[in-house]
N, C-alpha and C positions, 0 to 999 in steps of 0.2 A: 271512817264514815259513822254518821250518827244513826242510831237504830230506834229511837222513840222520842215523842215529845210529850212533856206533861204540862198541863195548863191548870191554874188556879184563879178563881175569880169568885166575887160575891155580888154586892150590889151594883146594878148596871151591867153584870156580866152576860146576860143573855143578849142584850143589844150589841155588845162587843163580840161576842161569839158569832151572831148573825152576819157580822161585817167579815170576820176573818174565815170562818170555816167554809163558806161557799166559794171562796177564792182558792181553795186547794184543788190542784187538778185531779183528774180521775186517776191518773197514774201516779199520785203522790206515794212515795215509797215507805213512809213511816207510819206507825200507829200514832194516833193523838188520844191521850188519856186526860180527861177533864174532871176536876172537881169544881161544881158550882154550887154554892152555898143557897139552898132554897128551903131550908128548914125541913119539915116532914112531909111537904108537898110531893106528889107523885111527878116523875120525870116525864110521863107519857106525852103530854101535850107538846111540850118544846121539842122532844125527840121527834115526834112526827113533823113538826114544822121544819126542823133542821133536815130531816130526810128529804123533804120536798125541795129544800133549798141547795143541799150538797150533792156533789157527784160521788163522795165516799160514803160507805154504809155509816149511820149513826145508830148507836145501841146503847143500852145499859149493860155495863159489865157484870159478869157472872162468875161466882166462885168456881175456881179450878179451869176457868177458860184460858186458852192460850192467847196471848197478845199478839195479834196479827197485823201486818202492814195494811195500809189502805182502809183502816177502820178508825172511827172516832167512837171512844168509849167514854160513858158518863158513869160517875159513882152513883150507886143507888142512894135515894134517900135514907138517912138515918144508919148509914153504914159507913165505916171507914173503909176505902178502898187501898189495897196494898199490891205491889207486883213483888212476887216471890223471885228467889234466885233463878229457877227455872223459867222464868218470864211467862207465868201464868198468874191470873189474878186470885186474891183471896179477900173476903169479907170480914170486918170485925164490928162488934158492938161495944168495944171497949169504951171508956169514958171519953166524954167530948174533950176536945183539945182546942183552946182559944175560942170556947163556946160552941164548937162546931163538930158535927158529925155528920157528913164526912169532913175530914180534916186536910187542908191542903198540905200541910207539913208531913203528915203521915204518909200520904201518897209520894211526895217528892223525895222524902227520906228512903222509903223502901225502893223506889225507882232508882234512886242514885246508887244504892248498894247492888241492884240487879244489873244496871246498864253501865256504871262507872263513868268513864269519859265519853261514851257514846250516847249521851242524854242531852237533850235540850229542855230547859226549864223556862217557863213563861208565866209571869204574873200580870194579871190585868186589873181593871177597876174593882175596888171592894172597900168596904167600911170597917175593916179590922186588920190586925197585924198577921193573920194566918198566912202561911206560905214564906214569910221572910226567912225563918230558919231553914226551911226545906230548901229554898233556893240557895242559901248558903252552903248547905251540904252538897247540893249538886255542884256548885262551883268548886269546893274542895276536892272532889273526885275528878276535875278536870272537864266537866260538862259545860256546855254554852248556857249562859244565863242572860235572859232578857226580860225587861220590865216596860210596861207601858208607861209613857210619860205621864206623871201625874196631873200636869197643867192641862192635859187633854182627856182626863179620866172623869166619868160621871161622878165616881166617889174616889178621891185622890189618896186616902189613908192607907189602903193596901199597898199600892205601888210607892209610897213614900217610905213606908217601913221597910219593904224589899231593897229600895235603893240605899237606905241607911244601914241595914244590918248586912245584906249580902253583898253590897258593892258590885252589881252585875256588869258585864262587859257591854251590854247593849241597852240602850234606853231610846224607844221609838214611839212615835204618834201612832195611834190605832191603825191608821190607813196604811202605814209603811210596814206593818208586821207580816201580812200574808206573803208579801213578795220576799222578805228576808227569810221567812220559814221555807218557802221554796227554794230559794238559794241554799240554804243550809242543808236541806234534805238532798239537794243533788251534788253537794260538794264531796270531793274524794278526800276528806280528812283522814290523815294517816292514823292507822290503829297501830298503838305501839305494843 
């Protein structure tokens, strides 16, 4: 069974997340951990908006906080968000990666180490290459990899890089992603 979902997006990402996250049901069994590139702007406004739209609790991730099912966590602005081996969060102010802090690659790679084959990685619309290497790492650990079809993305660069570098198993239109996440979250994938 899968134990967590990590999501990376930048330009156009809030619109994409507003379509996906409200469709996750109240009993959705996995935590969803998101890096949305917004520069140094605060998350407060869109977290409040998403809390009004979603049945799951939406919040900013905090250092040493356990990663819990049924929550949607966002990386704080200007901090890298990592998942530790004990499945708690840590924050870092290390240098930017791919011009970004938080970095999608850093979240994805740390989560891949923590969750191994029990992780789902999702890359959405965006205007740089961040996330492609991290998605490749998730795939190398046996996790499930999904990319939004660049033909349907507001900014196709990020999904195109992810398709080229990570060669994910699943490529979907934005509208098809929520149902696939629900299906994967409820699947009884064998744990080896």
